[in-house]
N, C-alpha and C positions, 0 to 999 in steps of 0.2 A: 529648470527645476530638476533636482536630483532626488533620487529615492534613497532614504537613509536605511541603516541596518534595522532600526526598530520597525519600520514599515514592512520589511521582508519577514521579520520574525513574527509580526502580528498576522500577516497573511499565512505564514506557515502554521502558526498555532490554530488559526481558524480552520484551515484545511485539515489539520490533524484531528481537531474536535469533530468536524463533520464526518470524517472517515471513521472515527471511533464510534460515533452515534450510529452510523450506517452498519458497521460491523456488529454492534451489539443489539441492534433493534430488528434487523431483517431476519426473517425466517427462511428466506430463500438462500441456497448455497451460493448462487451467482452474486447476489447482493452482498453477501459477506465478503466474497473475494474482491468485489469492487471497493468496499470499505477499506480493506487491507491495502489495496493498491493506492488508494488516496492517502493513507497514512504514510506509506513508503515514499510517495512523491512529496509530501510535506517535509519529511526528514531530508530528502534530497535538496529541496529548496533552501532549508536553513543551513545545510552544509555548504552549499554554493555561496550563500550570502556571507557566512563567516569567512569562507575562503577569499571572497572578494574584498572584504573590509579589513582583513588583518594583513599585516606586513611581516609575517614571520618566515616566509619563504617555503611554506608547506602547501602552496596552492596546488601544485601538481599532484601530490599524494592525496589531497582532498578530492580532486577531480577523478583520480583513479578509484577512490573509494565510492564515489557517486556512480561511476560506470559499473562497478561491481554490484552495487545495490540494484541498479537497473537490470543487470543480467540475472540476478537472483529473483527479482520480481517477475521477469519474463518466464523464467523456469517455473515459478510458483503458479503463474496463470496457466501455463501449459499443463502441468500436472493436475491442478485443481479442476480445470475444464474437462480433462480426460476422465477424472474420477466422477465428476458430475454427470457426464454422458453415460458412464457405466452404471451408475446408480439409477439414472433415469431409465435406462434400458431394462434393468432388473425390477425396479420398484414402481415405475411410471410416476415418479415424483422427485423433485429436488428440494422439497420442504424439509428443513432440518428437524422439525418436530415429528414428522411422519417416517423418518428413516430410522429403522431399528434393525441394523444388520446383524446384531449379536443374537437376536432371537431366531428360533426356527420357524 
């Protein structure tokens, strides 16, 4: 039994939709970061699926692009968690509704 391209794309679309729902519905900064990461991984899955099922000879460039996305996602997590820690240290909350850093 082989897995077809459509099945990969369906799983990628479901993961992206779940990530989008999490990113838009959570009030916690950490939850929003998790949703964004899930969306990035769904895009990676679809890119790798297209790379596997096409015979155009650009498989290596697609894999390099996926590795680049993973590196950007890791940097985004590091910066996002550092910002969340600083905000929590100053405001004692990571709730996006209660953070108002522009007010005095």
